[in-house]
C-alpha positions in Angstrom: 121.9 87.7 83.1 120.8 87.6 86.7 120.9 91.0 88.4 122.3 91.6 91.9 120.0 94.6 92.4 116.2 94.3 91.9 114.4 96.5 89.4 113.0 98.5 92.3 116.5 99.1 93.8 117.8 100.3 90.4 114.7 102.6 90.0 115.4 104.0 93.5 119.0 104.7 92.6 118.0 106.4 89.3 115.4 108.5 91.1 117.3 109.5 94.3 120.9 109.0 93.5 121.6 106.9 96.5 121.0 103.3 97.6 121.7 101.3 100.8 122.4 97.6 100.1 123.0 95.1 102.9 125.3 92.0 102.7 127.4 93.1 99.8 130.8 91.8 101.0 130.9 88.1 101.8 132.2 87.3 105.3 135.5 85.8 104.1 136.3 89.0 102.2 135.4 91.1 105.2 137.5 88.9 107.6 140.5 88.9 105.3 140.5 92.8 105.1 140.4 92.9 108.9 143.2 90.4 109.2 145.4 92.3 106.7 145.0 95.6 108.5 145.6 94.0 111.9 148.9 92.6 110.6 149.8 96.0 109.1 149.0 97.8 112.4 150.9 95.2 114.5 154.1 95.8 112.5 153.8 99.6 112.8 153.0 99.4 116.5 155.9 97.1 117.2 158.2 99.6 115.5 156.7 102.5 117.5 157.2 100.5 120.7 160.8 99.8 119.8 161.2 103.6 119.4 159.8 104.2 122.8 156.7 106.0 121.5 153.9 103.7 122.7 153.5 101.3 125.6 153.6 97.5 125.1 150.6 96.2 123.2 149.7 93.7 125.8 146.1 92.6 125.3 145.0 95.6 123.2 142.8 95.0 120.2 143.1 96.6 116.8 141.1 99.7 117.7 142.8 100.2 121.1 146.2 100.2 119.4 144.9 102.7 116.9 143.8 105.0 119.6 146.9 104.7 121.8 149.1 105.3 118.7 147.0 108.4 117.8 147.2 109.8 121.3 151.0 109.3 121.1 151.2 111.3 117.8 152.0 108.3 115.7 150.9 108.6 112.1 148.9 105.6 110.9 146.3 107.0 108.5 148.5 107.5 105.4 150.3 104.2 105.8 146.9 102.5 105.9 145.3 104.4 103.1 144.9 102.8 99.7 146.0 105.8 97.7 148.6 108.5 97.6 147.8 111.7 99.4 146.6 115.0 98.0 149.6 116.8 99.5 153.2 116.7 98.3 154.3 113.1 97.4 157.7 112.0 98.4 159.7 108.9 97.1 158.9 107.1 100.4 155.3 108.4 101.0 153.6 105.3 102.5 150.3 103.7 101.4 148.8 100.3 101.6 148.1 98.0 98.7 147.5 94.4 99.7 145.8 91.2 98.5 142.8 91.4 100.8 142.0 94.9 99.7 142.4 94.0 96.1 140.1 91.0 96.6 137.5 93.4 98.1 137.7 95.8 95.2 137.3 92.9 92.7 134.7 90.9 94.7 132.2 89.4 92.3 129.2 90.4 94.4 130.4 94.0 94.6 131.1 94.1 90.8 127.7 92.5 90.1 126.1 95.4 91.9 128.1 98.0 90.1 127.4 96.3 86.8 123.7 96.8 87.4 124.3 100.5 87.6 127.0 101.4 85.0 127.2 98.3 82.8 129.7 95.5 82.3 132.8 97.4 81.4 134.1 98.4 84.8 137.3 100.2 85.8 138.4 100.6 89.4 138.8 104.3 89.8 141.9 105.5 91.8 139.9 107.9 94.0 139.7 105.6 96.9 140.3 105.8 100.7 140.2 103.8 103.9 138.3 105.6 106.7 139.2 104.8 110.3 137.2 107.3 112.3 138.0 107.6 116.0 135.6 108.9 118.6 135.4 112.7 118.0 136.2 113.4 121.7 139.7 111.9 121.2 140.6 114.0 118.2 143.3 116.7 118.6 142.1 120.3 118.3 144.6 120.7 115.4 143.4 117.6 113.5 142.8 118.3 109.8 142.8 114.7 108.3 139.4 114.6 106.6 139.2 110.8 106.4 139.2 110.4 110.2 136.8 113.2 111.0 133.3 114.2 110.2 133.2 115.4 106.6 131.6 118.6 105.1 128.9 118.5 102.5 130.3 117.8 99.0 129.7 116.1 95.7 132.1 113.4 94.5 132.2 114.8 91.0 133.4 118.1 92.4 136.4 116.6 94.2 138.0 115.3 91.0 139.4 117.0 88.0 137.1 118.5 85.4 138.0 115.9 82.8 135.9 113.4 84.6 132.7 115.5 84.7 131.0 113.5 82.0 132.2 110.1 83.1 129.6 107.5 84.2 130.7 106.6 87.7 129.4 105.4 91.1 130.8 105.7 94.6 130.6 102.6 96.8 131.0 103.3 100.5 131.7 99.9 102.2 131.0 99.4 105.9 133.7 97.3 107.6 132.2 97.9 111.0 128.6 98.9 111.6 127.9 102.5 110.6 125.3 103.9 113.0 123.7 107.2 113.8 126.1 107.7 116.7 129.4 106.6 115.3 129.4 108.8 112.2 127.4 107.2 109.4 126.9 109.0 106.1 124.0 111.3 105.4 122.8 112.5 102.0 120.5 114.9 100.4 118.8 112.6 97.8 118.8 113.6 94.2 121.2 114.3 91.4 121.3 118.1 91.1 123.7 120.2 89.1 127.3 120.5 90.2 127.4 123.1 93.0 130.4 125.4 93.5 132.8 124.2 96.1 135.2 126.1 98.4 138.4 125.0 100.2 137.1 125.0 103.8 138.3 122.3 106.3 137.8 120.1 103.3 136.7 120.8 99.7 133.0 121.6 100.5 129.8 122.9 98.9 129.7 126.7 99.1 127.4 128.2 101.7 123.8 128.6 100.8 123.5 126.0 98.0 121.9 123.1 99.9 119.1 122.7 102.4 120.5 120.5 105.1 117.1 120.0 106.6 116.5 117.5 103.7 119.5 115.4 104.9 118.8 111.7 105.4 121.1 109.5 107.6 122.2 106.2 106.1 123.1 103.6 108.8 124.3 100.3 107.4 125.6 97.1 108.9 129.1 95.8 108.4 129.5 94.2 105.0 126.8 96.5 103.5 127.2 99.4 101.2 126.0 102.9 100.4 126.1 103.6 96.7 125.7 107.1 95.4 125.7 109.1 92.2 128.7 111.5 91.8 126.3 114.5 92.1 124.5 113.4 95.2 125.4 115.8 98.1 126.7 113.9 101.1 128.6 114.3 104.3 129.6 112.1 107.3 128.4 112.8 110.9 130.6 113.2 113.9 131.5 110.0 115.7 129.9 110.6 119.1 130.3 107.0 120.2 133.2 105.4 122.1 134.1 103.2 119.2 135.9 103.5 115.9 133.9 103.5 112.7 135.7 101.8 109.8 134.8 102.0 106.1 136.2 102.3 102.6 135.0 104.6 99.9 135.8 103.4 96.4 134.6 104.3 92.9 134.1 102.6 89.7 133.6 104.1 86.2 132.9 102.9 82.7 136.2 101.7 81.2 137.7 104.1 78.7 136.2 107.2 80.3 138.4 109.6 82.3 138.7 108.9 86.0 139.1 112.5 87.1 142.5 111.7 88.5 144.6 110.7 85.6 147.9 110.9 87.4 146.9 108.0 89.7 146.6 104.4 88.3 143.3 102.7 87.5 142.6 99.1 86.4 140.0 97.1 84.6 138.1 95.2 87.3 135.6 93.6 85.0 135.1 93.3 81.3 132.4 91.1 79.7 133.7 92.1 76.2 137.4 91.5 76.9 138.0 89.5 80.1 141.6 89.2 79.2 142.0 92.9 80.1 140.9 92.4 83.7 143.6 92.8 86.3 143.8 89.7 88.5 147.2 90.2 90.2 147.2 92.4 93.4 151.0 92.8 93.1 150.6 94.3 89.6 148.2 96.8 91.2 150.7 97.6 93.9 153.5 98.0 91.3 151.3 100.6 89.4 151.1 102.7 92.6 154.8 102.3 93.3 155.5 103.5 89.8 153.1 106.5 90.2 154.8 107.4 93.4 158.2 107.4 91.9 157.1 109.5 89.0 155.1 112.0 91.0 157.8 112.5 93.6 160.0 113.9 90.9 157.7 116.5 89.5 155.6 119.5 90.5 152.7 118.8 92.8 149.4 118.1 91.1 146.4 119.5 93.1 143.6 117.0 93.5 140.8 119.6 93.4 139.9 122.4 91.0 138.4 124.9 93.5 140.1 128.0 94.9 139.1 130.4 97.7 138.9 133.4 95.4 135.7 132.2 93.7 132.7 134.6 94.2 130.8 131.7 95.8 133.4 131.5 98.5 133.4 135.2 99.4 
């Protein structure tokens, strides 16, 4: 079978736990995601304008509308996210599941790349987010939404439940706009060390004193490219010190049949060479899975997303 990644790229990932790959998403997939989100924002913006919360859209583009809405206190992150939140879930908690995002998650080129790293039985893991990162200078002093800010150093295995610790998994960070040194690209400390203790800081973050940030390596990547990393590779995202938004998705894939680390959220089989009949091919079925999860979770006690508490000795 023809590989997407070269033997040298696979060896680099195995050695360092991180890999930057250009031109993963085909242009039609990238354009469809942008169009889907533009339509989603247009509908929300029109509603906010009707409520008197924002000025007329006029000739504003997608990013200008996001910024104007943010400055007006309009909440757009959770309605645009592709998962339910880690906070309390209500019966009407918004989220976005659409055909273009589904086509992105099941894109053959993307799955070919993942198959080279974890094998042909691939599940789309429910730990997934959109990240629309405004210029840092525009953020409110009280802002706490991790997915629109710089992020603290963490390991992806640590921000899931313990049941997923042995699961074979990769994170794929997809650039929808160029990710640069100035607009908040990822940075990593290469390697696959042990799991470090984490503490509830601004986000769930590696406890102080466990990593050497001088070893950090920034990872700029052009739109349509990807950063792939092992779940134990420490990583963070820089401040966006530019005047433009930075847009990305971070998604995960694991070997089918292994725990996702977030069992109360729905997963689906994205590819199966052994049983292609099990692959999910209907985006509406994916949406319905999330709607069912929301209905169930809104009627029960809150399930924390993370395992770490501030009373750990490492957090003292």
